[in-house]
C-alpha angles and dihedrals in degrees: 000000000000135000112261122194117201111202111209088015093153090060130091103275091025094061091052092054093044090051092049092050093049093047091051092054087204097117141024109253131205128177123224113204140162091220127035116234091214093212091145094225107142089204089066103082099199123172119192111217142171105229090202092061099085096183094049094049093044091050091048093051091049097043091051092042092234109190100177130031119200114193116209092160108144095244099198103125140038089258095053089042089056090049090058092046089052090050090052090052093050092046091051091049093048112097090209100051119089107157137046133186112200121218117259109109095178141061138323119306103230120240088217105086091206089065097050121109120227099268099044096086089062090055091048089053089058092053091049090051092049091053088064095052134082090237125114102235145174144162130224124241111191106154118232125342110254091199090088092068095056097046132157091016101048122075108252140145092215127106113242114263124160122225120174097324121064101186095174093057097033095240139118139188105200121200117223119345097328090237096093116111115257124197119215132187131191112220093234090054090049089056091054092051092049091053091049093048091057089068095054111112090219131025127218128204118268112021107214124199138152144171100220145343129219141134126265091243090057092044092053091048090052091049091050091051093048095046092041100232143073119272127226100249129191128180120219112210123221088249091055092047091048088056089057095252132128134174107266116239124206092247091056092070098068089044090065088078090073103021121038115242092240092053093046091051091047093051098040095045089056091045086052089055089050088057093047093047094047096248091131091058101098114202119252093205109094093002123141086246088064093044094047107033090162090073105096114207134197122253129231087245091056092051093048088045089075085077093061109129093003 
């Protein structure tokens, strides 16, 4: 048993990992957060910190004997990127801290700079910083969260956001041919794999895990069968995606209230290229699925099945 600190553990992915760690009872868990939730539950060991205060964070890690730091900071801006870099520096300085998981919780970050989405350079900066430390470190690559396709009927901490398949409105805008392999992970499964990875004597980079794999053509067919009707399906060519365009889905419109249309198109067109280029096909060889076959994961069909009769 070691002490594990989850930075950003009150956030969406963070809460899932914290819950999985607590349910496992294998490690002591503390949550690092910039703002207290104030829920009053004494079981929730939350510590409010200023990531930019190197001495404070280092002292906290040492005083609590934190062995492993898991960053679930939403690294989306220069400011949050700096918070993670500061956390890396404090972890390296802490005499108690030996391991660090950098925030990513998604797919591969492309080597081609033209394919990168706006926040990926901040995540690359963290990796470059970790390479210069004495810490053992890694980052998870788990494809795309399948939770989105069972919402609002599946339990999930994520905020709804439609990519490719709009189950609610029986529509889809498929990148490429639709026959490319797509890797999906349910947040609860991710939590199980994170817990399991902590017991590995040696970490590799990256850590790959997933719940299920399929193609978008098969996923749409499943959704049609479950919802009992044909979907309006469009295919977005590589040329269209390269121009930064996608076919708008009905569920995109309400999302513009929290993500501007231009930014959503920019991100999702690049994600579409990732699909078309096979970057969302996570390898099975060396994956946590292969190392921990006892972890039973959900299938895409099971997630979509929440729409049965709706």
